[in-house]
Structures are given as C-alpha cells and as structure tokens.
C-alpha positions as CSV (number, residue, x, y, z in Angstrom):
1,M,48.1,24.6,-26.5
2,N,47.1,27.3,-28.8
3,N,47.3,24.8,-31.8
4,L,44.4,22.3,-30.1
5,N,40.4,22.6,-31.2
6,P,38.2,22.9,-28.2
7,T,37.5,19.6,-27.8
8,Q,41.2,18.7,-28.2
9,R,42.1,21.3,-25.5
10,S,38.8,20.2,-22.8
11,A,40.6,16.7,-23.2
12,V,44.0,18.3,-21.8
13,E,42.5,20.5,-18.9
14,Q,40.2,17.1,-18.0
15,L,43.2,14.7,-17.6
16,Q,44.9,17.1,-16.0
17,T,42.0,17.3,-13.1
18,L,42.6,13.7,-13.0
19,T,46.3,13.6,-11.8
20,D,45.7,16.8,-10.1
21,G,48.3,19.0,-12.3
22,S,51.0,16.3,-11.5
23,C,51.6,16.0,-15.5
24,D,52.6,19.5,-17.6
25,A,50.5,20.4,-20.3
26,D,53.0,19.1,-22.7
27,T,53.0,15.5,-20.9
28,T,49.6,15.5,-21.3
29,I,49.6,16.2,-24.9
30,S,51.7,13.6,-26.0
31,V,49.5,10.8,-23.8
32,L,46.6,12.3,-25.6
33,E,48.4,12.1,-29.0
34,S,49.4,8.7,-28.7
35,V,45.8,7.5,-27.9
36,D,44.1,9.3,-30.5
37,W,42.6,11.6,-27.9
38,D,41.3,8.8,-26.1
39,I,40.9,10.0,-22.5
40,E,40.0,6.6,-20.8
41,K,43.4,5.6,-22.3
42,A,44.9,7.5,-21.8
43,A,43.9,7.3,-18.0
44,N,44.9,4.0,-17.9
45,V,48.2,4.7,-18.9
46,L,49.1,7.3,-16.1
47,F,48.0,5.0,-14.2
48,G,48.7,1.5,-15.2
49,D,44.7,0.4,-14.1
50,H,41.7,0.2,-15.4
51,E,39.8,2.4,-12.1
52,T,39.7,5.3,-13.0
53,S,38.7,5.1,-17.0
54,S,36.3,2.4,-15.9
55,F,34.2,4.7,-13.3
56,A,34.6,7.8,-16.0
57,R,32.7,5.4,-18.5
58,N,30.4,4.8,-15.6
59,N,29.8,8.6,-14.7
60,I,29.7,9.5,-18.5
61,T,26.4,7.0,-18.9
62,A,25.0,8.2,-15.2
63,D,25.5,12.0,-16.6
64,D,24.0,11.3,-20.3
65,N,21.1,9.4,-18.3
66,A,20.3,12.9,-16.1
67,S,21.7,15.7,-18.3
68,A,18.1,16.2,-19.7
69,R,17.6,18.1,-16.0
70,I,19.8,20.9,-16.6
71,D,20.0,24.0,-18.9
72,V,21.7,27.1,-17.3
73,V,22.6,30.3,-19.7
74,D,25.6,31.6,-20.7
75,D,26.3,34.4,-18.3
76,D,29.5,35.4,-16.6
77,D,28.1,37.1,-14.0
78,E,28.0,34.7,-11.4
79,D,25.3,36.5,-8.8
80,E,23.0,37.1,-11.5
81,D,19.4,35.5,-11.4
82,E,19.8,32.9,-14.6
83,S,15.6,32.0,-14.0
84,R,16.2,28.9,-16.6
85,P,14.2,25.5,-16.7
86,L,16.0,22.4,-15.7
87,T,15.5,20.9,-19.1
88,G,17.0,20.8,-22.1
89,S,20.8,20.9,-23.5
90,G,21.9,24.6,-23.9
91,R,25.4,23.8,-22.0
92,R,28.5,25.9,-21.9
93,R,31.6,26.0,-21.7
94,G,33.1,22.9,-20.1
95,A,29.7,21.0,-21.2
96,Q,32.1,17.7,-22.5
97,S,33.3,17.7,-18.9
98,N,31.1,15.5,-17.9
99,S,32.8,12.2,-18.4
100,T,35.6,13.4,-15.9
101,V,35.6,12.7,-12.4
102,S,38.0,14.1,-9.0
103,H,39.1,10.8,-8.5
104,L,42.8,10.0,-7.6
105,P,45.1,8.1,-8.8
106,R,46.4,5.0,-6.2
107,P,50.0,6.2,-4.9
108,S,53.0,3.7,-5.6
109,M,54.3,2.5,-2.7
110,L,57.2,5.1,-2.3
111,F,54.7,7.9,-1.7
112,S,52.7,5.5,0.6
113,L,55.5,5.2,2.9
114,L,56.6,9.0,2.4
115,A,53.3,10.2,3.4
116,F,52.2,7.8,6.5
117,P,53.6,10.1,9.3
118,F,51.9,12.7,7.8
119,N,48.8,10.9,7.9
120,L,49.6,9.9,11.3
121,I,50.6,13.2,12.6
122,S,47.1,14.4,10.8
123,G,45.0,11.7,12.6
124,I,46.4,13.0,15.7
125,L,45.3,16.6,14.9
126,R,41.7,15.8,14.0
127,T,41.2,13.4,17.0
128,L,42.4,16.3,19.4
129,Y,40.6,19.1,17.5
130,M,37.2,16.3,17.7
131,L,38.1,15.8,21.9
132,L,38.0,19.1,22.5
133,R,35.3,20.0,19.8
134,L,37.5,23.0,18.0
135,P,36.8,23.8,14.4
136,F,40.2,22.3,12.6
137,G,39.6,23.4,8.6
138,L,43.0,24.7,9.0
139,A,46.1,22.4,9.7
140,P,44.1,18.6,9.1
141,T,42.5,20.8,5.8
142,R,46.4,22.0,4.5
143,F,47.6,18.5,5.2
144,S,44.3,16.3,3.5
145,S,45.6,19.3,-0.1
146,L,49.0,17.8,-0.4
147,T,48.3,15.7,-3.5
148,F,50.2,12.4,-2.1
149,L,49.1,12.1,1.3
150,R,45.5,12.4,-0.1
151,G,46.3,9.8,-2.6
152,F,47.2,7.7,0.3
153,S,44.3,8.1,2.5
154,A,42.3,7.4,-1.1
155,A,44.1,3.9,-1.2
156,S,40.5,2.7,0.4
157,P,37.8,3.1,-2.5
158,K,35.2,5.4,-0.8
159,S,31.3,4.1,-1.7
160,V,29.4,5.7,-4.9
161,D,26.4,5.6,-3.1
162,P,24.8,9.3,-3.4
163,Q,23.1,8.9,0.2
164,S,26.0,7.2,2.0
165,A,28.1,10.4,0.3
166,A,25.8,13.2,1.5
167,D,25.7,11.1,5.1
168,R,29.2,10.8,5.3
169,W,29.8,14.6,4.1
170,V,27.4,16.1,6.6
171,R,29.1,14.4,9.4
172,A,32.8,15.5,8.1
173,L,31.7,18.7,7.6
174,E,30.2,18.8,11.7
175,E,33.3,17.6,12.8
176,E,35.3,20.2,10.8
177,T,33.2,23.4,11.9
178,G,32.4,22.5,15.6
179,A,29.0,23.0,14.8
180,T,25.8,20.3,14.7
181,C,22.9,21.0,12.2
182,I,20.0,22.6,13.4
183,S,17.3,19.9,14.3
184,R,19.9,17.8,15.7
185,A,20.9,21.1,17.6
186,G,17.4,21.1,19.2
187,L,16.7,25.0,18.0
188,L,14.8,24.4,15.2
189,G,12.1,27.4,15.2
190,S,14.4,28.9,16.9
191,A,14.6,33.1,16.4
192,V,17.8,34.2,14.6
193,E,18.2,35.8,18.1
194,D,18.7,32.6,19.8
195,L,20.7,31.2,17.1
196,E,22.9,34.1,17.4
197,A,23.0,33.6,21.0
198,A,24.0,29.7,21.0
199,A,27.0,31.0,18.2
200,Q,28.2,33.0,21.3
201,D,27.9,30.1,23.5
202,G,30.1,27.8,21.2
203,K,27.4,26.5,20.0
204,K,27.4,26.8,16.0
205,V,24.2,25.2,13.8
206,L,24.2,24.2,10.1
207,P,21.3,23.8,7.2
208,D,19.5,21.1,8.0
209,F,20.7,19.1,5.2
210,V,19.3,16.4,3.0
211,V,21.0,13.4,2.8
212,S,20.6,12.0,-0.8
213,S,21.6,12.0,-4.1
214,Y,21.3,15.6,-6.2
215,E,18.4,14.4,-8.3
216,E,16.2,13.3,-5.4
217,A,16.7,16.6,-3.9
218,L,15.3,18.3,-7.4
219,R,12.9,16.2,-6.9
220,R,11.7,16.8,-3.6
221,C,12.3,20.4,-4.5
222,E,9.6,20.3,-7.3
223,R,7.1,17.8,-5.9
224,E,6.6,20.1,-2.6
225,A,7.1,23.7,-4.0
226,R,10.1,24.3,-2.3
227,I,13.2,26.5,-2.9
228,G,16.4,24.7,-3.0
229,C,19.9,25.6,-2.1
230,V,22.4,23.6,-3.6
231,V,26.2,23.8,-1.7
232,L,29.0,22.2,-3.6
233,V,32.7,22.9,-2.1
234,S,36.2,21.3,-3.2
235,E,38.6,21.0,-1.0
236,E,41.4,22.0,-4.0
237,H,40.3,25.5,-3.0
238,D,41.7,28.0,-0.2
239,D,38.4,29.6,0.4
240,V,36.3,26.6,1.0
241,A,37.1,26.3,4.5
242,E,36.4,29.9,5.6
243,F,33.3,29.5,3.6
244,K,32.3,26.3,5.9
245,R,32.8,28.4,8.9
246,T,31.6,31.8,8.0
247,T,28.8,31.1,5.9
248,L,27.5,27.6,6.4
249,T,27.7,27.9,10.1
250,D,26.0,32.1,10.2
251,P,23.1,32.2,12.4
252,K,21.2,34.3,10.5
253,F,21.7,32.7,6.9
254,V,20.7,29.1,8.6
255,H,17.7,31.0,10.2
256,L,16.4,32.3,6.5
257,L,16.9,28.8,5.3
258,H,15.0,27.1,7.5
259,S,12.5,30.0,8.2
260,N,11.6,29.8,4.0
261,N,11.4,25.9,4.3
262,F,14.6,25.6,1.9
263,V,15.9,22.1,0.8
264,V,19.6,22.2,1.3
265,W,21.7,20.3,0.0
266,G,25.5,19.6,-0.4
267,G,28.4,17.8,-1.4
268,D,32.0,17.6,-2.4
269,V,33.2,17.1,-6.4
270,R,35.5,14.5,-5.6
271,D,32.2,12.8,-4.7
272,P,30.9,11.3,-8.1
273,D,26.8,12.9,-7.2
274,T,28.1,15.5,-6.4
275,W,30.7,15.8,-9.5
276,S,28.1,15.3,-12.0
277,A,25.9,17.9,-9.9
278,S,28.7,20.6,-10.4
279,Q,29.0,20.0,-14.1
280,K,25.0,20.1,-14.8
281,L,25.4,23.4,-12.6
282,Q,28.1,24.8,-14.9
283,A,30.1,25.2,-11.1
284,T,34.1,26.3,-12.3
285,T,35.3,28.2,-9.0
286,F,34.5,26.7,-5.3
287,P,32.9,27.5,-3.1
288,F,29.3,27.1,-5.4
289,V,25.5,28.0,-3.9
290,A,22.9,27.8,-6.5
291,F,18.9,28.3,-5.8
292,V,16.9,26.7,-7.8
293,A,13.0,26.7,-7.7
294,L,9.8,25.9,-10.1
295,Q,9.3,29.2,-12.2
296,P,7.0,29.2,-14.8
297,R,8.0,28.1,-18.4
298,R,9.3,30.3,-20.9
299,T,6.7,30.2,-23.6
300,T,7.6,31.5,-27.6
301,G,4.5,33.5,-29.3
302,S,3.0,30.3,-30.7
303,S,2.6,28.5,-28.0
304,T,-0.9,27.3,-26.6
305,T,-0.7,27.6,-22.9
306,T,-2.7,29.9,-21.4
307,A,-1.0,32.3,-19.0
308,S,-3.8,31.3,-16.2
309,S,-2.3,28.4,-16.2
310,P,1.7,28.3,-16.9
311,A,3.6,25.4,-17.2
312,L,6.2,25.2,-14.4
313,S,9.1,23.5,-14.6
314,L,12.4,23.9,-12.3
315,T,14.9,26.3,-12.9
316,V,18.4,27.4,-11.6
317,L,17.4,31.0,-9.9
318,S,20.8,32.4,-9.6
319,R,24.2,31.1,-9.2
320,H,27.4,31.6,-6.8
321,Q,30.6,31.1,-7.2
322,G,33.9,31.8,-5.3
323,H,34.5,33.3,-2.0
324,A,33.5,36.9,-2.4
325,A,29.9,35.7,-3.8
326,T,29.0,33.4,-1.5
327,A,29.9,35.6,1.7
328,P,27.0,35.6,4.2
329,A,26.2,39.3,3.4
330,K,25.8,39.0,0.0
331,L,24.0,35.8,0.1
332,L,21.4,37.2,2.6
333,S,20.8,40.4,0.9
334,H,20.4,38.9,-2.8
335,L,17.7,36.1,-0.5
336,D,16.0,39.4,0.9
337,S,15.5,41.7,-1.7
338,Q,15.6,39.8,-4.8
339,L,15.1,35.7,-4.6
340,L,12.2,35.5,-2.4
341,P,9.9,38.0,-3.4
342,R,9.8,37.2,-7.0
343,V,9.9,33.0,-5.9
344,T,7.6,33.1,-2.9
345,P,4.5,34.2,-4.5
346,V,5.2,31.8,-7.4
347,L,5.0,29.0,-5.0
348,E,2.6,30.2,-2.6
349,R,0.1,29.7,-5.8
350,T,1.8,26.3,-6.7
351,R,1.2,25.3,-3.0
352,Q,-2.3,26.9,-2.9
353,T,-3.3,25.0,-6.5
354,R,-1.8,21.7,-5.8
355,A,-3.9,21.8,-2.3
356,R,-6.6,22.9,-4.4
357,Q,-6.3,19.8,-6.5
358,D,-5.7,17.5,-3.5
359,R,-8.7,18.4,-2.0
360,D,-10.4,17.8,-5.5
361,R,-8.9,14.7,-5.4
362,A,-10.1,14.4,-2.1
363,L,-14.0,15.3,-2.8
364,R,-13.7,12.8,-5.8
365,A,-12.3,10.0,-3.6
366,E,-15.1,10.5,-1.3
367,Q,-17.8,10.5,-3.4
368,E,-16.6,8.1,-5.4
369,R,-16.6,5.8,-2.0
370,A,-19.7,6.9,-0.7
371,F,-21.1,6.0,-4.2
372,A,-19.5,2.3,-3.7
373,E,-21.0,2.1,0.0
374,A,-23.9,3.3,-1.4
375,A,-24.5,0.6,-4.5
376,R,-22.9,-2.0,-2.1
377,R,-25.5,-1.2,0.6
378,D,-28.2,-1.5,-2.9
379,A,-26.8,-4.5,-3.4
380,E,-26.8,-5.8,0.1
381,R,-30.6,-4.5,0.2
382,L,-31.2,-6.3,-3.3
383,Q,-29.4,-9.5,-2.2
384,A,-31.4,-9.4,1.2
385,R,-34.4,-9.1,-1.0
386,M,-34.2,-11.8,-3.1
387,E,-32.6,-14.3,-0.6
388,E,-35.8,-13.3,1.2
389,E,-38.3,-14.2,-1.9
390,R,-36.5,-17.1,-2.5
391,R,-36.5,-18.5,1.3
392,K,-40.5,-17.8,0.8
393,R,-40.5,-19.5,-2.5
394,E,-39.1,-22.6,-0.6
395,E,-41.2,-22.6,2.4
396,E,-44.2,-22.0,-0.4
397,R,-42.3,-25.2,-2.2
398,R,-42.2,-27.0,1.5
399,R,-46.0,-26.8,2.5
400,M,-47.6,-27.6,-1.0
401,E,-45.1,-31.1,-0.6
402,E,-46.5,-31.3,2.7
403,R,-50.3,-30.9,1.6
404,E,-49.5,-33.0,-1.0
405,A,-47.8,-35.9,0.6
406,E,-50.1,-35.5,3.7
407,A,-52.9,-35.7,0.6
408,F,-52.1,-38.0,-0.4
409,R,-51.0,-39.8,2.8
410,R,-54.6,-39.0,3.6
411,E,-56.0,-40.5,0.7
412,K,-53.8,-43.6,0.7
413,R,-55.3,-44.0,4.2
414,E,-58.7,-43.3,2.9
415,A,-58.4,-46.3,0.2
416,V,-57.4,-48.6,3.1
417,R,-60.3,-47.7,5.4
418,R,-62.6,-48.4,2.4
419,R,-60.8,-51.7,2.0
420,Q,-61.2,-52.3,5.3
421,R,-65.3,-51.7,5.8
422,R,-65.8,-54.0,2.7
423,W,-64.0,-56.6,4.3
424,V,-65.9,-56.6,7.5
425,R,-68.7,-56.2,5.6
426,K,-68.6,-59.4,4.1
427,L,-66.4,-61.2,6.9
428,V,-69.5,-60.6,9.8
429,D,-72.1,-63.1,8.9
430,P,-75.5,-63.4,11.3
431,V,-74.9,-66.2,13.9
432,K,-77.2,-67.6,16.2
433,D,-74.9,-68.8,18.7
434,G,-73.1,-65.1,18.5
435,V,-72.4,-61.8,21.0
436,R,-75.2,-59.8,20.3
437,V,-73.7,-56.2,20.6
438,A,-75.8,-53.3,20.4
439,V,-73.8,-50.3,19.5
440,R,-75.3,-46.4,19.6
441,S,-73.6,-43.7,17.7
442,P,-72.8,-40.1,19.0
443,S,-75.9,-39.0,16.8
444,G,-78.3,-41.1,18.3
445,A,-78.5,-44.0,15.8
446,R,-78.7,-47.7,17.0
447,K,-77.0,-50.5,15.7
448,V,-77.2,-54.2,16.7
449,V,-75.1,-56.9,15.5
450,V,-74.3,-60.4,16.2
451,L,-70.6,-61.5,16.5
452,D,-68.9,-64.9,16.8
453,P,-67.0,-64.8,20.2
454,A,-63.9,-65.2,18.7
455,A,-64.1,-62.4,16.6
456,S,-61.2,-59.7,17.2
457,L,-61.8,-56.4,18.6
458,T,-60.2,-55.2,15.3
459,V,-63.6,-56.9,13.7
460,L,-65.5,-55.0,16.3
461,Y,-63.7,-51.7,15.5
462,A,-64.1,-52.2,11.9
463,Y,-67.8,-53.0,11.7
464,V,-68.6,-49.8,14.1
465,D,-66.2,-47.4,11.6
466,A,-68.2,-49.4,8.4
467,E,-72.0,-49.9,9.8
468,V,-72.2,-47.5,12.2
469,L,-70.8,-44.0,11.9
470,M,-70.6,-44.6,7.8
471,G,-74.4,-45.9,8.0
472,G,-73.4,-48.7,5.7
473,V,-72.9,-47.0,2.7
474,D,-69.6,-48.2,0.2
475,T,-68.3,-44.4,-1.4
476,D,-66.1,-46.5,-3.6
477,A,-67.9,-47.9,-6.4
478,R,-65.4,-49.9,-7.3
479,S,-66.4,-53.8,-6.3
480,Y,-64.5,-56.1,-4.1
481,S,-61.9,-58.9,-5.5
482,G,-59.9,-61.4,-4.3
483,E,-56.8,-58.8,-5.5
484,D,-58.3,-56.3,-2.9
485,A,-57.2,-59.1,-0.2
486,F,-57.4,-57.2,3.3
487,G,-57.0,-58.5,7.0
488,E,-56.0,-57.7,10.7
489,T,-51.9,-56.7,9.9
490,D,-52.9,-54.5,7.6
491,V,-54.8,-52.3,9.8
492,R,-51.9,-52.8,12.2
493,E,-50.0,-51.3,9.7
494,Q,-51.8,-48.5,9.1
495,I,-51.9,-47.7,13.0
496,D,-48.0,-48.1,13.1
497,L,-47.2,-45.6,10.2
498,L,-49.4,-43.4,12.0
499,G,-46.7,-44.1,15.2
500,G,-48.4,-47.0,16.9
501,D,-51.7,-44.7,18.1
502,P,-54.9,-46.5,17.4
503,D,-56.8,-43.1,17.7
504,K,-55.2,-41.3,14.9
505,W,-56.4,-44.4,12.8
506,W,-59.9,-45.6,14.4
507,G,-60.9,-41.8,14.8
508,F,-63.7,-43.4,18.4
509,K,-63.2,-45.3,21.2
510,L,-66.1,-48.0,22.2
511,A,-67.1,-47.9,26.0
512,L,-69.5,-49.6,27.5
513,T,-72.8,-47.9,28.9
514,Y,-73.4,-49.1,32.6
515,P,-71.0,-49.7,34.2
516,R,-68.9,-47.4,32.2
517,R,-66.1,-48.4,30.8
518,E,-63.9,-48.2,28.1
519,I,-63.1,-51.2,26.2
520,E,-59.3,-50.2,24.7
521,W,-58.5,-51.4,21.0
522,L,-55.6,-54.3,21.4
523,P,-54.1,-56.4,18.6
524,D,-54.9,-60.2,18.6
525,R,-57.7,-59.6,21.1
526,S,-61.1,-61.2,21.2
527,I,-64.3,-60.2,21.9
528,A,-64.7,-63.5,24.0
529,D,-61.9,-62.1,25.8
530,V,-63.0,-59.2,27.2
531,E,-65.1,-59.0,30.3
532,G,-68.6,-57.0,29.9
533,L,-68.7,-58.6,26.3
534,K,-68.9,-62.2,26.8
535,G,-72.9,-62.2,27.5
536,G,-73.3,-59.6,25.0
537,A,-73.0,-56.0,25.7
538,Q,-74.8,-52.2,24.9
539,L,-71.3,-50.0,23.8
540,V,-71.7,-46.2,22.5
541,V,-68.9,-45.0,20.2
542,E,-67.6,-41.7,21.5
C-alpha cells in the first residue's frame, strides 16, 4: 500500500468497501492491477456480474450532476462550525469515492443455505420484539451485521427510489427503537416535559423525518429558510444502534428540533441516495449528524455585493461524527450555545425579507388585477356606448327608410289619385235621363252632377274626390294620354294594398241627408242598385 499513489489507494479502499472487507489488500491490489485499476471491471471479476458495476456507474452520473451543491472545509475537528456554502468543488480526502456504493454481492448458494437458519431465527426474534413493542436494536442488528447473512437478505434488490428508501428507513427506525414520529404520535407542539413523561411511560418519539430525497430536503431548507438536520447511519458501525435509541429518541433533542422548525432528513448509507449524501458531506464515521442552513455567501474584496443585501447560499453549519460527538447532551449544547444564536437572526431576516417580497408581489398582482379590471370595465363601457350609438344609427336609418318608403308609397298613391281624377272627369258626361245627385262638401260648397244609373259607386266617389273636394283643379300639369289608362280595377288594387279598407283610400264618406243613411262603397255596385239614389238624392260629404 505504501507504493501506491493516492488514486490507487482510494481505488483499493473503494473495492474493499464493495466487498465488505472480504478481500485482503493484496488480493484487491492484484485484481485492480489486472484490469488497469478500473473499479467497475474489478467488481465484475470479483462478483461475476454487472449489477454492482452498473449501479456504481449510475451513481457516478448522479453524483456528478449534484456535486455542485457540496463544498466543505478540510477540517479534522468534526464538531467545528464549517460555514461553507453547499456549492463549489472543494472536496477533501475521499472525494473520488463518489463512484462507490455500499452494496453487497449476491451470495452463493452455499452461503444462502448456511445463512437460512440465522435468517429464520432473526425473523422470529424481530416479530416477537415488534409484537411486544420492545426495541430490538441489539440481537437482530448483530445478526444482520454478518456479511453472508445480510447478503442473503439483500438477494432481492431494494428500490433505489429516494422517497421509497427514505420511507422504508423511517419505518424500520420506528420498529427498531419502538418509537413513533412525533406527528404520528399526536404530540406535535407538546412541551418538553410532556415528551419526557411520555418517554417514561414507554411512548418514545422520533423527529418528523422528511420522506424525500436528500436534494429535495436541501431545496426545502432553502425555499422555506429553515435549518436542516441531516442524519446518516451505517449498520456496519456498532455505535449506530445506541445512537438511534438515545439521541434520536431524546425528548429534549426532539423538542428542540421541532420547536425551531428544523427540516430533519436521514437514511442508511446502504441506500444510494444516502450514500451520495454521505459523500457530499464527507462523512467518514457513523453515526453522522450535519446541520445546514442559508448563510451570507463569503465574498472577496472585489465583490460587488452590498452589505445591506448579501447573497445567501445553503451552507454546512457543522458536522458531528461518531458516538461521542452525536450524544444528546453534546448536540443540545452545540445548538443552544452556538448554532441557533448565530443562524436564527439570519433566517428570521430572510423570512421577513421574503414575506415582504411576497407582500409586494401580492400587492403588485392585486394592482395589476385592479388595473385589468378597470380596463375591462372601461372597455365594456366603451363597447356598450359604441353598441348604443350603433343601435341608434340603425334605428335612425330604419326610421328614415320607413319615412322614405312611406313617402314613396304616398307619392305613388297620389299619382294614382291624379290618374283617377283625370279618368273620372273624362268619364262623367252630362246625360239627359241620368240620376241627378247633389253633393255638399264639408265647407258648404254644393255640386250637382247627373250620372248614368248604371255607373258604379266608384265613379260617384271618384267624382266627389275630384270635383267636390279638389274643386275640379288638376295639380298635375301632364295631360292625359292613352298610356295613362285607368279603371276601377286600379282603384280596387290600391284599396287592397291599404289592407282592404276603402276609408283609407277615399278619406271620406257619403251619406243621404234625409233620412240620414251612409252610402257605403262596395265594388261593382251601381247607383241604381242603391236605395235612395235611384230617383236622385242629396248627399253630404263626411
């Protein structure tokens, strides 16, 4: 090992991690040398398949895409506040190990047969512990730490979905510790004394772990301006079981996390997403606890960022590794005396700034909605006014057309009347043996005419219109010609156009003076057929 360069030593460590130390250093070096130090090819040689190597290759891609979120300082003191943004590329030792995943080779048939009794006993004990609601972190964990036994239980591949892996880990944690997440226990918002009393009664509580991927938990911390608590464990370490039973179920620790609205996320490094998180946070010892939050980004002297509004970035505040550093008292002291006093004011200002920005955005949105509503109402009023003007124009145009049509019809009727008057003047000639009819107009003028008894009432009415009412004056200067032929048929057509009402055409009525009796106009009725006109009569115009 001393003759190897850092890259080769890292490859040896990675391959030994994949084999859980089943291969010694010399064997591992020999295999790597035979494949030109290619970890994937070496894994294929040892495992005889492509499962582990292909999974490692996928993890390399995922880590490379997310590596821009990690930058921690090179500090051997695990409890020291690091205050470095989760961006950049400043990795320390083990940075090349992103391509490894703590996955196990599939066991051989012999190992599977040997492991079956142990697995059966472990399952029975786990079931008993679950039924009795007792913590079973010791015995089952000891069995599961055996490589060949754990390899047998891992024969069926786990889901690599980060959310499913996180949910599975939280449920396994509840079963192992006999505790329940504080929200499901119905104790969310309880005082620390109530949590301690519940713990004494056997009702332990765990923090409310976020069931999501590591990256989503970080985004939630950044989006909601909250402190994040990242918990990483590995079943390969003996201190993990004690950490779960003491630290994660400590009432004061749980109360402090939830009273300060921490985003708590955790997982086992055997899961791909948790392994990736451990590499980004440079976790080397387990159990591992890290605190992250938004902090002002460190700027150089040439930076243009103003002090009044510094840029914020998600920063690793502190890392705690190992049993001693993750003890409840140690974490509580660190949070109360160092982390919360320093971080809380920054996050509070950030939340106030974002709340003010949200209010400003809401106000602008409300103003824009009000402006849009006012513009809409103005447009509606303008449209209504334009519609009203259009309706008025249409109504005026319609009335004008009706007046013009009525004037045209009136002019046409007058033209027919003129033709009628010329016709009746030419038709009425004095006869010796005719019926003598005297007609008195409303003005008192009297006119006498002798008509043929066979003449129709149309001739009588037309004569009264032409001679009595118009005084025999023809206002039309045009002379009558044969082209202007007129007859009683034309009169009936005009009466039909007026709805069949003769009064609208004639405009007057004739009546006998004594005894008074109206002479109603009827088509094709002669004077001789009207009682009272046969021997002559006196008529008045009404």
